[in-house]
C-alpha positions in Angstrom: 94.3 35.2 30.3 91.5 36.6 32.3 91.3 36.8 36.1 89.2 34.0 37.6 86.6 34.5 40.3 88.8 33.1 43.1 91.7 35.3 42.0 89.5 38.4 41.9 88.3 37.6 45.4 91.9 37.3 46.6 92.7 40.6 45.0 89.7 42.3 46.6 90.6 40.8 50.0 94.2 42.1 49.7 92.9 45.5 48.7 90.5 45.6 51.7 93.2 44.5 54.1 95.5 47.3 52.7 92.7 49.9 53.2 92.1 48.7 56.7 95.8 48.9 57.5 95.9 52.4 56.2 93.0 53.4 58.3 94.5 51.9 61.4 97.8 53.7 60.8 95.9 57.0 60.4 94.1 56.5 63.7 97.3 55.7 65.5 99.1 58.7 64.0 96.4 61.0 65.1 96.2 59.5 68.6 92.5 59.0 68.6 91.3 57.6 71.9 88.1 56.0 73.3 85.1 58.2 72.6 86.9 60.4 70.1 85.0 61.0 66.9 86.7 60.2 63.6 86.7 62.7 60.7 83.7 62.5 58.3 83.7 59.9 55.5 84.4 62.6 53.0 87.4 63.8 55.0 88.8 60.3 55.3 88.5 59.7 51.6 90.7 62.8 51.1 93.1 61.9 53.9 93.6 58.3 53.0 93.3 58.4 49.2 90.8 55.5 49.1 87.7 55.0 47.0 84.4 54.9 48.8 83.9 51.2 48.7 87.4 50.5 50.1 86.9 53.0 52.9 83.6 51.6 53.9 85.0 48.1 53.9 87.9 49.3 56.1 85.5 51.0 58.5 83.4 47.9 58.7 86.5 45.8 59.4 87.4 48.0 62.3 83.8 48.0 63.5 83.8 44.2 63.3 86.9 44.2 65.5 85.2 46.4 68.0 87.7 49.2 67.5 85.1 51.8 66.4 81.3 52.2 66.5 79.1 54.0 64.1 75.8 55.8 64.4 74.1 56.9 61.2 73.7 60.7 61.2 76.1 61.2 64.2 79.4 59.8 63.0 82.1 57.2 63.8 83.7 57.0 67.3 86.5 55.1 68.9 85.7 52.2 71.2 87.2 51.2 74.5 90.1 48.8 73.8 89.1 46.3 76.5 85.6 45.9 75.2 86.9 45.9 71.6 89.1 42.9 72.2 86.2 41.0 73.9 83.8 41.8 71.1 86.3 40.8 68.4 87.0 37.5 70.1 83.2 36.7 70.4 82.5 37.6 66.8 85.3 35.5 65.5 84.3 32.5 67.7 80.7 32.7 66.5 81.6 33.2 62.9 83.7 30.0 62.9 80.7 28.0 64.0 78.3 29.6 61.4 77.8 28.6 57.8 76.5 31.0 55.1 73.2 29.1 55.0 72.8 29.4 58.8 73.7 33.1 58.6 70.9 33.7 56.1 68.5 31.8 58.3 69.4 34.0 61.2 68.8 37.1 59.1 65.4 35.7 58.1 64.5 35.3 61.7 65.5 38.8 62.7 65.5 41.4 59.9 61.8 41.2 58.9 60.9 42.2 62.4 63.3 45.0 62.3 61.7 46.2 59.0 58.3 46.1 60.7 59.6 48.2 63.6 61.1 50.7 61.1 57.8 51.1 59.4 56.2 52.0 62.6 58.8 54.4 63.9 60.8 55.9 61.0 61.3 59.6 61.1 61.6 61.7 58.0 65.4 61.9 58.5 65.6 58.1 58.8 63.5 57.7 55.6 66.0 60.0 53.8 68.9 57.8 54.9 67.1 54.6 53.7 66.3 56.2 50.3 69.9 57.5 49.9 71.3 54.0 50.6 68.8 52.4 48.2 69.9 54.8 45.5 73.6 54.1 46.2 73.1 50.4 45.5 72.1 51.3 41.9 75.2 53.5 41.5 77.7 50.8 42.5 80.3 50.1 39.9 81.5 46.8 41.4 80.4 44.2 43.9 82.4 45.8 46.8 80.7 49.1 46.3 77.3 47.4 46.0 77.8 45.4 49.2 78.9 48.5 51.1 75.7 50.3 49.9 73.7 47.2 50.7 75.1 47.2 54.3 74.2 50.9 54.6 70.6 50.2 53.4 70.0 47.4 55.9 71.7 49.3 58.7 69.6 52.5 57.9 66.5 50.3 58.3 67.7 49.2 61.8 68.4 52.8 62.7 64.9 53.7 61.6 63.4 51.6 64.4 64.6 54.2 66.9 65.4 51.2 69.2 68.9 50.9 70.5 68.7 47.2 71.4 67.5 46.3 67.9 70.3 48.3 66.3 72.8 46.5 68.6 71.3 43.1 67.6 71.6 44.1 63.9 75.2 45.3 64.3 76.3 42.1 66.0 74.5 39.9 63.4 76.1 41.9 60.6 79.6 41.6 62.2 79.2 37.9 62.3 78.0 37.8 58.7 81.1 39.7 57.6 83.3 37.2 59.4 81.7 34.1 58.1 83.6 32.3 55.3 81.7 32.8 52.1 84.2 30.9 49.9 81.5 28.8 48.3 79.7 31.9 47.1 81.0 33.2 43.7 80.0 36.2 41.6 79.7 35.6 37.9 79.8 39.2 36.9 82.0 42.2 37.9 79.0 44.1 39.3 75.2 43.7 39.7 73.3 43.7 36.4 70.8 46.4 35.8 68.0 44.0 36.4 69.6 42.6 39.6 66.7 41.3 41.8 67.7 43.1 44.9 67.1 46.5 43.3 63.4 46.1 43.0 63.2 44.3 46.4 65.0 47.2 48.1 62.8 49.8 46.5 59.6 48.0 47.6 60.9 47.6 51.2 61.8 51.3 51.3 58.4 52.3 50.0 56.6 50.2 52.6 58.6 51.7 55.4 58.0 55.2 54.0 54.3 54.4 53.9 54.5 53.3 57.5 53.0 49.9 56.5 54.5 47.4 59.0 52.9 44.3 57.6 54.1 45.0 54.1 57.6 46.0 55.3 57.9 42.7 57.2 56.6 40.6 54.4 58.8 42.3 51.8 62.0 42.0 53.8 61.3 38.3 54.4 60.7 37.8 50.6 63.9 39.8 49.8 66.1 37.7 52.1 64.6 34.4 50.8 65.2 35.6 47.2 68.8 36.5 48.1 69.3 33.0 49.6 68.0 31.4 46.4 70.3 33.6 44.3 73.3 32.6 46.4 72.6 28.9 47.3 69.8 27.7 45.0 66.9 26.1 46.8 66.8 27.3 50.4 
């Protein structure tokens, strides 16, 4: 008998929790403190024996809890324990009052403007990070890997704004998104199909930002998020 979607989700959740537990144990064993920089992603893959998707999910879990913070191009750092507890409590409280549909509405209100700012301010280095993340979505061999690369793509766009408050807003929004219960959303395939709609949408967004076309970047991000909503929920 095959594994159903709900069972697959439970397996992936258990795998993600195991990866996060392994990462927490590694941090405790090495006595990392507030402000300390963690090893590179490549080094962590070697140390922990995880695949890339599992590691990225574990890092995201710890970031959602406020235990670490990440800056694209600079690394991953330990947070202050007091602020971490406060942030985790706030994120959990907000996620419990947020539905997936409301979450997508919030993204539609915020992320197109972030894409616009990225198109106006992106450096060559920032554009390289966006392009790299966009390519990684195509290389994903399951939904976990795709979603990790998708997270990287959207966060790289926020970083490209060169605007710390906008990056902070995006990070908080993304933390709430990851904590929202998405039980009603089910995947029908083990990984995105080759003609998955987001692939072309991501490419066009990246091109608009690279061309420093803020109007196009904003419109394309809005169209992308609306299309994602339709794919997930039907009429939106």
